[in-house]
KOLGU-4560 file (N, C-alpha, C; in nm, 3 decimals, padded with zeros to 5 digits):
<recs>
<n_xx: 01.662 n_yy: -00.460 n_zz: 01.003 ca_xx: 01.532 ca_yy: -00.450 ca_zz: 01.068 c_xx: 01.490 c_yy: -00.592 c_zz: 01.107 mol: A seq: 1 type: MET>
<n_xx: 01.457 n_yy: -00.610 n_zz: 01.232 ca_xx: 01.419 ca_yy: -00.743 ca_zz: 01.276 c_xx: 01.272 c_yy: -00.772 c_zz: 01.243 mol: A seq: 2 type: ASP>
<n_xx: 01.233 n_yy: -00.895 n_zz: 01.268 ca_xx: 01.098 ca_yy: -00.943 ca_zz: 01.233 c_xx: 00.988 c_yy: -00.861 c_zz: 01.301 mol: A seq: 3 type: HIS>
<n_xx: 01.003 n_yy: -00.831 n_zz: 01.428 ca_xx: 00.900 ca_yy: -00.756 ca_zz: 01.500 c_xx: 00.888 c_yy: -00.612 c_zz: 01.450 mol: A seq: 4 type: LEU>
<n_xx: 01.001 n_yy: -00.549 n_zz: 01.424 ca_xx: 00.999 ca_yy: -00.411 ca_zz: 01.373 c_xx: 00.935 c_yy: -00.406 c_zz: 01.235 mol: A seq: 5 type: GLU>
<n_xx: 00.971 n_yy: -00.502 n_zz: 01.150 ca_xx: 00.915 ca_yy: -00.507 ca_zz: 01.014 c_xx: 00.764 c_yy: -00.530 c_zz: 01.021 mol: A seq: 6 type: ARG>
<n_xx: 00.720 n_yy: -00.619 n_zz: 01.111 ca_xx: 00.576 ca_yy: -00.645 ca_zz: 01.126 c_xx: 00.501 c_yy: -00.522 c_zz: 01.174 mol: A seq: 7 type: GLY>
<n_xx: 00.561 n_yy: -00.448 n_zz: 01.268 ca_xx: 00.497 ca_yy: -00.327 ca_zz: 01.319 c_xx: 00.484 c_yy: -00.221 c_zz: 01.211 mol: A seq: 8 type: GLY>
<n_xx: 00.588 n_yy: -00.203 n_zz: 01.131 ca_xx: 00.582 ca_yy: -00.104 ca_zz: 01.023 c_xx: 00.481 c_yy: -00.145 c_zz: 00.916 mol: A seq: 9 type: LYS>
<n_xx: 00.475 n_yy: -00.275 n_zz: 00.888 ca_xx: 00.379 ca_yy: -00.325 ca_zz: 00.791 c_xx: 00.236 c_yy: -00.301 c_zz: 00.839 mol: A seq: 10 type: SER>
<n_xx: 00.213 n_yy: -00.323 n_zz: 00.968 ca_xx: 00.080 ca_yy: -00.301 ca_zz: 01.025 c_xx: 00.043 c_yy: -00.153 c_zz: 01.021 mol: A seq: 11 type: GLN>
<n_xx: 00.136 n_yy: -00.065 n_zz: 01.052 ca_xx: 00.110 ca_yy: 00.079 ca_zz: 01.045 c_xx: 00.071 c_yy: 00.119 c_zz: 00.903 mol: A seq: 12 type: GLN>
<n_xx: 00.143 n_yy: 00.065 n_zz: 00.804 ca_xx: 00.113 ca_yy: 00.097 ca_zz: 00.665 c_xx: -00.026 c_yy: 00.046 c_zz: 00.626 mol: A seq: 13 type: LEU>
<n_xx: -00.060 n_yy: -00.073 n_zz: 00.671 ca_xx: -00.192 ca_yy: -00.129 ca_zz: 00.641 c_xx: -00.303 c_yy: -00.042 c_zz: 00.701 mol: A seq: 14 type: ALA>
<n_xx: -00.284 n_yy: 00.005 n_zz: 00.824 ca_xx: -00.383 ca_yy: 00.093 ca_zz: 00.886 c_xx: -00.396 c_yy: 00.224 c_zz: 00.810 mol: A seq: 15 type: PHE>
<n_xx: -00.285 n_yy: 00.277 n_zz: 00.759 ca_xx: -00.289 ca_yy: 00.401 ca_zz: 00.682 c_xx: -00.371 c_yy: 00.383 c_zz: 00.555 mol: A seq: 16 type: SER>
<n_xx: -00.350 n_yy: 00.271 n_zz: 00.485 ca_xx: -00.428 ca_yy: 00.245 ca_zz: 00.365 c_xx: -00.574 c_yy: 00.223 c_zz: 00.398 mol: A seq: 17 type: TYR>
<n_xx: -00.603 n_yy: 00.154 n_zz: 00.507 ca_xx: -00.741 ca_yy: 00.132 ca_zz: 00.548 c_xx: -00.812 c_yy: 00.264 c_zz: 00.574 mol: A seq: 18 type: GLU>
<n_xx: -00.747 n_yy: 00.355 n_zz: 00.645 ca_xx: -00.805 ca_yy: 00.486 ca_zz: 00.671 c_xx: -00.829 c_yy: 00.563 c_zz: 00.542 mol: A seq: 19 type: ASP>
<n_xx: -00.733 n_yy: 00.560 n_zz: 00.452 ca_xx: -00.746 ca_yy: 00.630 ca_zz: 00.323 c_xx: -00.866 c_yy: 00.577 c_zz: 00.246 mol: A seq: 20 type: GLU>
<n_xx: -00.880 n_yy: 00.444 n_zz: 00.237 ca_xx: -00.991 ca_yy: 00.387 ca_zz: 00.161 c_xx: -01.125 c_yy: 00.414 c_zz: 00.227 mol: A seq: 21 type: PHE>
<n_xx: -01.129 n_yy: 00.416 n_zz: 00.360 ca_xx: -01.254 ca_yy: 00.448 ca_zz: 00.429 c_xx: -01.297 c_yy: 00.591 c_zz: 00.401 mol: A seq: 22 type: GLU>
<n_xx: -01.202 n_yy: 00.684 n_zz: 00.398 ca_xx: -01.234 ca_yy: 00.825 ca_zz: 00.377 c_xx: -01.263 c_yy: 00.859 c_zz: 00.231 mol: A seq: 23 type: LYS>
<n_xx: -01.188 n_yy: 00.800 n_zz: 00.139 ca_xx: -01.193 ca_yy: 00.844 ca_zz: -00.001 c_xx: -01.228 c_yy: 00.734 c_zz: -00.100 mol: A seq: 24 type: HIS>
<n_xx: -01.254 n_yy: 00.613 n_zz: -00.053 ca_xx: -01.284 ca_yy: 00.504 ca_zz: -00.145 c_xx: -01.166 c_yy: 00.479 c_zz: -00.237 mol: A seq: 25 type: GLY>
<n_xx: -01.194 n_yy: 00.442 n_zz: -00.358 ca_xx: -01.088 ca_yy: 00.413 ca_zz: -00.454 c_xx: -01.056 c_yy: 00.532 c_zz: -00.544 mol: A seq: 26 type: LEU>
<n_xx: -01.117 n_yy: 00.647 n_zz: -00.516 ca_xx: -01.101 ca_yy: 00.764 ca_zz: -00.602 c_xx: -00.959 c_yy: 00.814 c_zz: -00.614 mol: A seq: 27 type: GLY>
<n_xx: -00.877 n_yy: 00.792 n_zz: -00.514 ca_xx: -00.738 ca_yy: 00.839 ca_zz: -00.518 c_xx: -00.640 c_yy: 00.728 c_zz: -00.554 mol: A seq: 28 type: ARG>
<n_xx: -00.690 n_yy: 00.608 n_zz: -00.579 ca_xx: -00.604 ca_yy: 00.496 ca_zz: -00.610 c_xx: -00.552 c_yy: 00.506 c_zz: -00.753 mol: A seq: 29 type: LEU>
<n_xx: -00.422 n_yy: 00.494 n_zz: -00.768 ca_xx: -00.359 ca_yy: 00.495 ca_zz: -00.900 c_xx: -00.274 c_yy: 00.370 c_zz: -00.913 mol: A seq: 30 type: HIS>
<n_xx: -00.291 n_yy: 00.298 n_zz: -01.021 ca_xx: -00.212 ca_yy: 00.179 ca_zz: -01.045 c_xx: -00.103 c_yy: 00.213 c_zz: -01.146 mol: A seq: 31 type: LEU>
<n_xx: 00.016 n_yy: 00.174 n_zz: -01.115 ca_xx: 00.130 ca_yy: 00.200 ca_zz: -01.202 c_xx: 00.182 c_yy: 00.069 c_zz: -01.256 mol: A seq: 32 type: LEU>
<n_xx: 00.211 n_yy: 00.065 n_zz: -01.383 ca_xx: 00.272 ca_yy: -00.052 ca_zz: -01.446 c_xx: 00.423 c_yy: -00.031 c_zz: -01.439 mol: A seq: 33 type: ASN>
<n_xx: 00.491 n_yy: -00.113 n_zz: -01.364 ca_xx: 00.635 ca_yy: -00.097 ca_zz: -01.348 c_xx: 00.715 c_yy: -00.205 c_zz: -01.420 mol: A seq: 34 type: THR>
<n_xx: 00.649 n_yy: -00.284 n_zz: -01.503 ca_xx: 00.722 ca_yy: -00.386 ca_zz: -01.577 c_xx: 00.789 c_yy: -00.321 c_zz: -01.698 mol: A seq: 35 type: THR>
<n_xx: 00.898 n_yy: -00.378 n_zz: -01.743 ca_xx: 00.972 ca_yy: -00.321 ca_zz: -01.855 c_xx: 00.895 c_yy: -00.324 c_zz: -01.986 mol: A seq: 36 type: LYS>
<n_xx: 00.823 n_yy: -00.432 n_zz: -02.012 ca_xx: 00.753 ca_yy: -00.445 ca_zz: -02.138 c_xx: 00.621 c_yy: -00.372 c_zz: -02.143 mol: A seq: 37 type: GLY>
<n_xx: 00.574 n_yy: -00.323 n_zz: -02.029 ca_xx: 00.448 ca_yy: -00.250 ca_zz: -02.026 c_xx: 00.330 c_yy: -00.337 c_zz: -01.991 mol: A seq: 38 type: GLY>
<n_xx: 00.342 n_yy: -00.468 n_zz: -02.013 ca_xx: 00.233 ca_yy: -00.559 ca_zz: -01.980 c_xx: 00.290 c_yy: -00.673 c_zz: -01.897 mol: A seq: 39 type: ILE>
<n_xx: 00.228 n_yy: -00.696 n_zz: -01.783 ca_xx: 00.277 ca_yy: -00.804 ca_zz: -01.695 c_xx: 00.222 c_yy: -00.937 c_zz: -01.738 mol: A seq: 40 type: ALA>
</recs>
């Protein structure tokens, strides 16, 4: 994936998150701990 394609996909993802937060606030946000020890 070249630089322009990656930037376009990143921008689309950012817009999707922006729309989600505008509609639902942080109510649907879930944080996952993906570190092995459980604490980063």
